[in-house]
LOKOL-516194 format. One record per residue (C-alpha): residue in one letter; chain; residue number from 0; z, x, y negated. Coordinates in pm, whole numbers. Example, Ala and Ser with C-alpha at 12.3 -4.5 7.8 and 13.67 -1.06 7.14 Angstrom:
// LOKOL-516194
PT  aa  ch    i       z       x       y
PT   a   A    0     780    1230     450
PT   s   A    1     714    1367     106
END
This chain:
// LOKOL-516194
PT  aa  ch    i       z       x       y
PT   m   A    0    6177   -2185     952
PT   s   A    1    6456   -2098    1189
PT   l   A    2    6784   -1941    1081
PT   d   A    3    6695   -1634    1283
PT   y   A    4    6386   -1564    1069
PT   k   A    5    6576   -1628     749
PT   e   A    6    6841   -1374     848
PT   k   A    7    6572   -1121     939
PT   l   A    8    6404   -1168     601
PT   l   A    9    6725   -1118     415
PT   k   A   10    6760    -783     595
PT   n   A   11    6401    -684     503
PT   k   A   12    6393    -454     201
PT   k   A   13    6058    -581      75
PT   a   A   14    6165    -942     110
PT   v   A   15    6487    -875     -82
PT   e   A   16    6279    -710    -356
PT   e   A   17    6070   -1032    -378
PT   i   A   18    6383   -1248    -387
PT   n   A   19    6523   -1033    -673
PT   r   A   20    6190   -1062    -854
PT   h   A   21    6209   -1442    -804
PT   r   A   22    6572   -1434    -927
PT   w   A   23    6471   -1259   -1249
PT   i   A   24    6184   -1502   -1315
PT   e   A   25    6387   -1814   -1244
PT   s   A   26    6687   -1678   -1439
PT   e   A   27    6460   -1622   -1739
PT   k   A   28    6337   -1980   -1709
PT   a   A   29    6695   -2114   -1682
PT   g   A   30    6830   -1892   -1964
PT   h   A   31    7106   -1753   -1740
PT   d   A   32    7144   -1561   -1414
PT   i   A   33    7099   -1802   -1128
PT   g   A   34    7248   -1558    -875
PT   f   A   35    7112   -1407    -557
PT   e   A   36    7224   -1689    -330
PT   t   A   37    7042   -1959    -531
PT   a   A   38    6735   -1745    -571
PT   s   A   39    6725   -1655    -201
PT   l   A   40    6756   -2018     -89
PT   d   A   41    6484   -2121    -328
PT   w   A   42    6255   -1830    -233
PT   l   A   43    6305   -1886     143
PT   e   A   44    6220   -2253     106
PT   r   A   45    5924   -2212    -134
PT   f   A   46    5763   -1876     -64
PT   s   A   47    5887   -1717     262
PT   k   A   48    5619   -1874     483
PT   a   A   49    5330   -1737     272
PT   w   A   50    5505   -1398     237
PT   m   A   51    5553   -1370     612
PT   d   A   52    5191   -1478     680
PT   y   A   53    5077   -1189     457
PT   h   A   54    5335    -917     525
PT   m   A   55    5431    -991     886
PT   p   A   56    5108   -1130    1040
PT   q   A   57    5187   -1002    1387
PT   k   A   58    5476   -1250    1405
PT   n   A   59    5231   -1539    1347
PT   g   A   60    4939   -1402    1555
PT   q   A   61    4737   -1322    1243
PT   t   A   62    4593   -1010    1088
PT   k   A   63    4634    -906     726
PT   p   A   64    4349   -1010     491
PT   a   A   65    4315    -648     377
PT   a   A   66    4280    -534     740
PT   n   A   67    4010    -803     794
PT   k   A   68    3812    -673     492
PT   a   A   69    3835    -315     615
PT   k   A   70    3711    -414     959
PT   s   A   71    3419    -609     814
PT   r   A   72    3323    -312     592
PT   l   A   73    3320     -78     898
PT   k   A   74    3103    -327    1091
PT   s   A   75    2848    -347     811
PT   k   A   76    2796      33     794
END
């Protein structure tokens, strides 16, 4: 993932919420606050690709799974 995408994700409110959730979970596991920087680096490396595929599909030329389900329901009616 390019540095440009990482910077954009760190400005995205929903992505930051996910990073803070990840920080809380990993801090609980570690028994101390791991800090936002550590949590963000870990989240970006481990989860950002899947998060972007789901929440920002237009960037990857995909459509959201929920949108696909809705389209298939409309076609079946």
